[in-house]
C-alpha positions as CSV (number, residue, x, y, z in Angstrom):
1,M,-46.3,-20.2,34.5
2,A,-42.8,-19.2,35.3
3,K,-39.7,-17.9,33.3
4,Y,-36.7,-20.4,33.0
5,E,-33.4,-20.6,31.4
6,M,-32.0,-23.6,29.9
7,L,-28.1,-23.6,28.7
8,Y,-27.1,-26.5,26.5
9,I,-23.8,-27.9,24.9
10,V,-24.1,-29.4,21.8
11,A,-21.3,-31.4,20.1
12,N,-18.8,-29.0,18.0
13,E,-18.3,-31.8,15.5
14,I,-21.7,-32.2,14.0
15,D,-22.4,-30.1,10.6
16,D,-24.8,-26.6,11.0
17,E,-27.3,-28.3,9.8
18,A,-27.7,-30.6,12.4
19,K,-26.9,-28.3,15.3
20,E,-30.1,-25.9,14.0
21,A,-32.0,-29.4,14.3
22,V,-31.0,-29.9,17.8
23,V,-32.0,-26.0,18.5
24,A,-35.4,-26.7,16.7
25,K,-36.1,-29.8,18.6
26,F,-36.2,-28.3,21.9
27,E,-37.9,-25.4,20.9
28,K,-40.7,-27.7,19.3
29,I,-40.9,-29.0,23.1
30,V,-41.6,-25.8,24.7
31,T,-43.8,-25.4,22.2
32,D,-45.9,-28.6,21.8
33,N,-46.5,-28.7,25.7
34,G,-48.4,-25.3,26.0
35,G,-44.5,-23.2,26.7
36,T,-43.3,-19.9,24.8
37,V,-39.9,-19.4,23.6
38,E,-38.9,-16.1,24.4
39,K,-35.4,-16.1,23.0
40,I,-33.1,-18.4,21.7
41,D,-29.2,-16.8,22.1
42,K,-26.8,-19.3,20.0
43,W,-22.8,-18.4,21.9
44,G,-21.0,-20.4,19.4
45,T,-18.3,-22.3,19.7
46,K,-16.3,-22.3,23.0
47,K,-13.2,-23.9,24.3
48,F,-13.8,-26.2,27.9
49,A,-12.5,-25.4,30.8
50,Y,-11.6,-29.0,31.1
51,P,-12.1,-32.1,28.1
52,I,-15.6,-33.8,29.0
53,D,-16.0,-36.9,27.1
54,Y,-12.6,-36.4,25.0
55,K,-14.0,-33.0,23.6
56,A,-12.1,-30.0,23.8
57,E,-15.3,-27.5,22.8
58,G,-18.8,-27.2,22.2
59,Y,-21.5,-25.2,20.9
60,Y,-23.3,-23.2,23.5
61,V,-27.0,-22.6,22.9
62,L,-29.2,-20.8,25.9
63,M,-32.9,-20.7,25.4
64,T,-35.3,-18.2,27.5
65,Y,-38.8,-19.9,28.0
66,E,-42.1,-19.4,30.0
67,A,-43.6,-22.7,30.7
68,G,-45.0,-24.8,33.7
69,P,-42.9,-27.1,36.0
70,T,-43.4,-30.4,34.4
71,L,-42.4,-29.1,31.2
72,N,-38.3,-29.2,32.9
73,K,-38.8,-32.9,33.7
74,E,-39.0,-33.6,29.8
75,L,-36.8,-31.0,28.4
76,E,-34.0,-32.9,31.0
77,R,-35.3,-36.3,29.6
78,V,-35.0,-35.6,25.9
79,A,-31.2,-33.6,26.8
80,G,-30.3,-36.8,28.6
81,I,-31.1,-39.4,25.6
82,T,-30.2,-36.7,23.1
83,D,-26.4,-37.9,21.8
84,E,-25.8,-34.3,20.7
85,V,-26.1,-33.2,23.5
86,I,-23.0,-32.9,25.9
87,R,-24.2,-30.7,29.3
88,Q,-27.8,-29.0,30.0
89,M,-28.4,-26.8,32.9
90,I,-32.3,-25.2,33.5
91,T,-32.5,-22.7,36.1
92,K,-35.5,-20.3,37.3
93,L,-35.6,-16.8,36.8
């Protein structure tokens, strides 16, 4: 198993409970598929350099986890169909 980081941006207009639900959703995906979440760092609301989908700011979350390579495809798929996620990026550490 390798270490990865997933940085994703959640829409800022949703309430705090919905943001926490999105964070918990991705954490649950990692743990349910045999991975371990080492750290979830919530950076908070940041202003974008340019508008994305007519939005000027978003809520940034960095999740560090350890898992097999097939889990990344599942995380990308779920992030792509989750309406609250604006952007996401997975990198190997």
